N, C-alpha and C positions, 0 to 999 in steps of 0.2 A: 758384689763389692769389688772395686778395682784392685788388682793384685798389688800394685805399689802401695796403696793405702793399707792393705793387709800386712805387708812387710814392715812398713813404718810403725804400725800398731804393735806388732810383735816385738820389734826392737825397743820400742818405748816401754813395753811391759817388762822386758828383760832388765832394762835400766832401773825401772821402778822397783822390781823385786830385789835386785842387788843392793840398791841404795837403802831400801827399807830394812833388809836383813842386816846391813852394815850399821844402820842407825840403832836397831834393836840390840845388836851385839855391843855397841858402844854404851848404850844405856845400862846394859847388864854388867858393865865393868871392863869390857875388852878395850885394849889400847887403840887409839885412832889409827887409821891407815896411814903409812908413811907416804904413799903416792896414790891418793884416792882417784885422781883423774886417769892415770894409767891403768889402775886396777879395774875401773869401770869400763874403760875402752876395751881391755882384754875380754871382760865378761860379755860385752855386747857383740864384739866381732866374732869371738869363738862360738857363742851360742847362735848367732845369726847364720854362720856357715853350717852349723849342725842342722838347724831347722831346714835349710835349703837342701842339704844332703839327704835327709830322710824323706824328702818328697812332700813336706807339709803343704807347700804352695801349689801342688797339683790338685788338692782338694778344693771344694767349693763351700764357703761358709753357709750358704743356703741349705746345704745338705750335710752339715756337720753331724757325725754319728759316732758309734762305738769304734770303728776303725780309725777315725781321726783322733779319738781320745787315746787309743793305743799308740798311735804315732807320736802324740804329744808326750806321753810317758817315756817312750823310747828316746825322743829328742832331749828330754830333760835329763835323763840318766846319762846319756852319752855326753851331753853338754857339760855337766858338772865335772866329768872326768877330763874333758878337753880343757876346760877352764883351769882345773887344778894343774894340769901339765903345763899350760902356758904360764901360770903364775910361778910355778917352779922354775921354768926356763928364765924368767925375768927376776928371780930371787925374791918373789913376793909371797910365796906360799906359806913361809913360816910366820908371816905377820897377818895371815888371814885366819880368823877364828873358825873353829868347827861349827860354831853357832850360825855361821853364814853358809858354809858348804853343805852341811847335812840337811837342813830344811829347804835348801834352794830348789831341788827338783819338785817337791810337793807344791811349794808356793808358785813356781813357774807354771805348772800344770793348771792350777786354779786360775791364775791370771790370764793365761792364754785360752783355756777351755771355756771359762765363764762367758766372755763376750761372744764366742762362737755359738754357744748354746742359746744365749739370749737373743742373738740375731736370728737364729733359726726359729725360735719360738715366736718372735715378733712377726716374721714373714708368714709363718703358718697361721697366726692369728689374723693378720690382715687378709690373707687369702680366704680363710674360712668365713670371715665376716663381711666379705664383699657381696652386695646384692647381685644375684645372678652370676656368681663367680664362674670363671672359665673352667672347663674340664681339664684336669691334669693329665698330660699325655707323655708317655715314655716311648721313644721312637727306636725301633730296632733297625740298625743300618745307619751309616754316616757318609753315604755317597751322594751323587748328584740328585738322586730321587729324594733322599732325605732333605737335601738343601732346598729343593723346590717345594717340598711339603712344608718345611718350616716357614718359608716365606708366605705360603698360603694360610697356614695356621695363624701367623701373626696378623695378617690382614683381616682374617675372618673374625677373630676376637672370641670365638666360642671355646677355643682350646688354649691351654698353656703348656708348651713343651717344657718338661722339667729335666730332660736329659736324653742322651743318645747312647746306644750300645753298639759296638762294632768289634769284630774279631781282629782287626788290624791293631797290633799292640802299639805301633807308633802313634796312633791317634789318641790313646788314652791320656787324659788330662788336657787335651786341646779343646777348643771351642769352635762350633760351627754356627755362625750367625748369633753368637752370644750364648749358645746352648752347649753345656759341657758334655764331652764324651766321658762317660763314667766308668767304662770297663768293657770287657768282652761279653758276648751274648750268653755264654755259659754261666755267667754270674747273674743272670736275669732274676731268678727267684730272690736272691739276697738283696740286689740293688732295688728291686721293686718294693721289698719290705722297708727299705731305708727311705726311699723317695716318695712313697705313698701315691703312685699314679692311680688314676681312675680308669685309664684306657691304655692298652698297648697297641701300637701301630707298627706293622711290619712293612718297612720300606726297602725291600730287597728283591727287585724285579728279576735279577739275574740268578737268583738262588735255584739250585737244582731241586729235584723232588726230595732227595735224601736230606739236603740242608733244610728244606721247608718242613719236613717231618720232625727234624731235631728242634727247630724253632717252635713249632706248634706244641711239641711235648713240653718244652720249657715254659711256654705261655700257660699251658694247662696247670703246671705246678703252682703258679701264682694265684690261680683262682680268679684272675681278672678277665674282663672281656677283652677280646683282641680282634683287630681288623687288619686289612692289608690295603696298600695303595693299589688302585686299579691298574691293570696293564695299560701300557702306552697305546696299544691298538684300540682298547676300549675307549680311552679318552679321545683319541683322534676320530673315532667313529661317532662320538657324541653320546655314548652310552654310559659315561661316567666321568667324574673329575676327581682330582686328588682329595677334595674335601668330602666327596661322596664315598667315604671309606667302605669297602666291601668286605664281606665275610670271607675267610679263607675257604675256598671251594675244594671239593674232593679231587677235582682234576689237578689242582696245584700239588697234590701229594702223590700223583702217579709216578711210576718209576721212569718216566721220560718226559721231555718237554713237549708241549703241543706242537704239531707240525705246522710250519708257516708255509702257505701255498702261494701267496700273492694273488693278484687279480686274475680271474679266468675270463679271457677275452673271447672265447669261442661262442658265447651266447648273445653278445651285443648285436642288436638289430635282428635277432632270430625269433621265430615263433615256436613257443615251447608248450608242451603238454606235461603236466605233473599229475600222476595218478596217486591215490592215497594222500591227497593234499591236506587232509585234516589231521594226519598223524604227525608224530614228532619229527621224523625225517622229511616227510612231504611238506609240512608247513615251513620248516627252515629252508628247504630247497626252494620253495616258492619265494620266500623272502630274498634269498640270494639271487635268484633269477631276476626279480624285480630290480634289485640293486645293481645288477649287471647290465641293465638297459635293454631288456628284451623288447621286441616290437609288439608281441602279444603273448599273453599267458592264459592258458586254459587249465582250469582246476577240475579234476574229476574225483569225486568223493561220494560214498554212499551214506555217510553219517551226516545228517542234515545240520545238526548243531555245530559239528566240527567244521563243516564247509562254510557255514555262516560266520563263524568266528574268524577263520583265516581270511575270508573275503573282506570282512569289515576292516581287519587290521591292514591288509594290503591297500585298500582304497584310502584309508586314513594316511598311511605313510607315503603312498605314491598315487596321488589323485589323478595324474595324467596317464596312468597305466591302462592299456587296453586289456582289461581283465574279464575273463569269461568263465564263471563258475558253472559247473554242470553236476547236478545231483543224479548220480547213476552208478551202476556196477560195471566193472571192467568185463564181466562175463556176458554182458548184453552186446551182441554184435552191432545192433543199430546204434546204441549209445556210443560205441567206439567210433563208428563212422561219423556220427555227429560231431564228436570231439575233434576228429581229425579233418573236418571239412574246412577249417580255416587255413589250410595249407601249412601244416605243422612241419618244422624242420627237425626238431629233437623231441623225443619222448623219454621221460624219466618215469619208469614204472616202479613206484614205491609201494603200491597197494599189495598187501599180503597179510596172511595170518602168521603169527610169529611166536605164540606162547607154547613152549615145548610140552609141558604136562597136559594142557588142554587139548592139543592136537593129537596126542597119543590116544585120547578117548574119542576123538572126532576126525578120523582119517578122511571121511567123505568130504567134509568142508575144507580140509587142508588140500586135497587133490582138486576140488572144484575151484577154489580161490587161487591157490598158488600155482596150479598147472593149467587147468582148463581155461580160466579167465586170462591167464598170461598169454596162452596160445591164441585165444580170440583176439586180444589186442595186437599181438604180433602179426596175425593175418591181416587185420585191418591196416596196419602200418605198411605192409607189403603192397596191399591194393592201393593205398593212398600215395605211395611213393615217398614215404618219410625218409629223410636222409640218415637218421641215426636213432637207434633204439637202445636205451640203456636199461638193463635189467639189474635191479638191486637185489643181490643175493646175500648169503651169510657164510661165515666160516663153518657153520654146522653142516654145510653141504659137502664138506671134505670128509671122506670115510664116514658117512652118516650113521648115527646110532639111534636116530629118532625120526618120527614122521615129518617133522618140520624140515630137518636137513635133507632127507631123502626127497621130499616134494620140491624143495628149491633146486636140488641137483637135477631132478626130472625136468623142471622148468628151464634150466640152462640148456639141457640137451634138446628139449622141444623147440626152444627158440632157434637154436642152431639149425635144426632140421627144417623148421618152417621158413626161415629166412635164407636158407642156402640157395645160391644162384640168383638172389634178388639184388637190387641196388641198395638195400637197407644195410647199413653197417651196424653190427651188434657189439656192444660192450657189456661185459658182466662185471659188476663191482661187488666185491665181497667185503662184508663188515665183520668185525668182532662185535662185542657187546658195546652198545652206545650208551654212554652215561646220561642218566636222567630221561631216557626215552620212556614212553608209556609202557608200563608193565615190567620195567627193568629192575634190577636188584637195588639200585640206589634209592629210588622213591620208596621201595618197600622198607629198606633199612631206616630211612628217615622217619617213616610213619611209626615203625616199631620203637624207635628211640623216643619219639615224642610221647608214645603211650607208656613209656617206662620199661619197655622190654617184655620178654627177652627178644634179642635179635637172633633170627633163625638163619643158620648157615647149613648147607646140605652136608658138607664134608670138610674136615680140617685141612685137607690138602688140595681142595678143588681150586683151579686157577682159570682165569679168563683173560682174553685180550680185550682192552678197553680203548675206546676212542670217544671224543666229544662229538656232539651233534654238529657243530660247525665244521669239524674235521671231516666227518662223514660226507657232508654236503659238498665241501670243497673237493674231496676226492671224486665225487660224481661229476662235478663240473669240469674238472681237469681231465677226466677220461675222454672228453670230447676232443681234446687237442693231442692226446698221446696215442690213442688207438687208431692206427692207419690201416690195419688189416681188416678183412671181412668180419673176423671174430676175435675179440681180445678179452682177457680176464685180468682184472686189476685188483690189487689189495694194497693196503697201507702197511708199511714197515712199522709195526707198533712196539718194537723192542721186545722185552721179555714180558710174559704174561703176569698178571697181578693175582696174588693170593686173595681169595674172597674173605678169608678169615682176617687178614691184615686190613683189608678194605673196611670191614665191619668195625674193627678196633679203631681205625683212624676216624671213622664217622662218629663213633661214640665219643672220642676225645674232642672232636670239633664241636660237639654239643655241650662241652664242659663237664662231661661225666667220665667215670673211670671204667674201662672194660673189666668185667668180671666182678666188680665191686658194686658200682651204682647200676650198671646195666649188664645183665647176664647174657652170654652167647650160648645158644642152644644148637646142637648139631642134630639134624633131623634125618640124615641119610640121603643119598642121591635119589632123586625122583626118577620115575620111569622115563627112559630115553636120554637121560643126562650122562655126560662123560666127565671124568675128572679134569681132562685137559682138552683144549680145542686146537685145531690146526688152521694155518692160513692157506696152505697149498697141499694138494695131493702129492704123495711121494713120487708119483709118476709124471707130475707136471714139472717141466723145466721153466724156471722163472729167471727174470733178469731185471735189472734196474732200468728205469726210463730216464728221460731228461730231467725229471724231478727226482732228486736223490732218495726220497722217502716213499715213492710210489713204485711198486713192483708189478711186473707184467708176466703172466704165465702163458706158455704156449698151450693152447687148448688141446684136450684129448679128443682127437677126431673120431667120430663114430658114424657109421653109415646112416643116412637119413631114413631109408625105407623101414628098417625095424622100429625106429622111434615113431614114425608116422603110424605104423600099424598098432603100436601100443597106445598112441593117442586116440586112434579110432576105437580101440577096445575100451579105453577109459570113457570116451563120450557115450558109448553104448551102456556102460555100467552106471554112469551118473544119470542117464535118462530113465533108469528104473531103480527101485529100492535095493540095490546090490548090497550085500553084507560086507562087514569090515574085512573078513578073511579074503574075499574075492578082490576087493580094492587093494589090499596090502600085497596080494600076489602080483598084481599088475605093477605096483610100485617096486617090488623086488626085481621083477623082470626088467624094468627100465633102469634101475640102479643096482647092478649086481653087487657092488661093495657095501650096500646097505645091510648092516648087521643090527637088527632091532634088539634092544635090551628088554627082556621081560621084567627085569628089575634093575634099578639104577646101580646097585652095588656090584652087579655082574659085568658091568661094562669095562672092557679093557681097551686102552687107547693104542693107536698106532704110534710109531716113533715120531717125535717132533720133526716137522719140516721147517727147521730154523733158517730164516733168510740171512745167514751170516755172510760177510763179504767174500769168503772163500767159495761160496756156492752161487754167487750172483755175478752175472756178466753184464757189462754196460751195453745198453741199447744205443746205437748211434742215432743222433737226431736226424 
């Protein structure tokens, strides 16, 4: 209802109440007013000023509720005092009966509150009885994103915005495209109870992870479903629109913002080989290579179903792409030569075994796949004259405490030895944990929550570095442009590590459940080979920032090639026969002296953190 009409209504009600009470007093025997016109004017003006002063006109009739009633009572009580003082000033108080002043506040509350309540009931009735009525939406945020969202919601017709919440106090009581700002976000549970929305929409693209955690917690308190406006990058990429509201993702709650890399121009017009192309990283890397305009894309994968799925997806999205899927194992020298026969410029080696507990029990396959197959591919690259070999490694290769980390560190050293003196440039890219990758903790938690729990966490204090799959692949692609030395080691500055216990609690909340009440968290103890905390760089590695402020480069630890080659020869001989685990692990320890295997996860002690703080990082000149 227009505000001017509301003001006129209220002033008319004040006049009606005053005249009505005056008439009743006269009927009861009170003398008539000596100056009825002046008396009425005083009552209307004084009460009108009080109504404005108490903020009654910042409320919306459509959402009239108990706070508005309290405001009316306060305005009526203050108003009768102000009217009495004004009448006294004009010498009219003595002629005004108490039969008018005493019941005045009660009568005014009834006359002002009744129409407001009736208006709200009528609007609610109309809304609830509309066929196919729109879904009531309460929007969190009142900035440009919210404005664009409101325009889309109005055009769409499926949603009815009932209000906005924003922490800017100056916006309270104002309207955005006709939708009122009802209060700060901290009042969400109370305002949601008053306005009865059916959906909460978070329109806060610039919110930090801490702010998003606060907002999600408040949304949880309401018990209502909530969504967020997709990121601008997703909308520009065509993977979402404002009306395709997305769920709040766990990466939105990480203790840092996702790293923005920009376009990687190093692959445009190049011929690229991706190994492990059916895995989480390999498939996304293949997608980004196709989007980057590669001249040819060779996919090497030993899982036939995974290879089929990624190939079909790429052919559908990029029908003109020169795509060459190859069902093979990287450990097959002939298959590697076939894959490289197309004149490959860049090789992204994503194929690897990566499950820590499983590899503790299967060191043979870890060494065969992570070391021997990697060396086989590196040799083929050297023979074929490939320009750049990118080895995808892990932060577990730093001061390794498990077979996975040690085997990946062995692979780093083996590639350095194998490519030393050749024209092939080597880049090692180390990841932390990748959100939603196959076998990672996030899909496990999601499944456990769907099953009703419990959610299993190994240790209350365990932490991990996390990155998203797109971040991981962008880091790989940008390593092409940053690494100009024969051998470089890159990692992403991922801020502080994430506590796995807190990650589990956040995922439970995102599912609409309460940690510890609806879903229990169970601590199972560290598994064999696991550490409480991971490192990004070895304490002996000197690292510095690159041209990209969030990508770090480490100076590699140089080791003589001859001893490494001798260990590789020994490994080949052991893998050619049924060598036992003890013999294989002895070779692994010889190759990686800082490998300290943990017989049981609880005994693992971590090295000091190699925290890439600004004081420890020097800038690399472009």
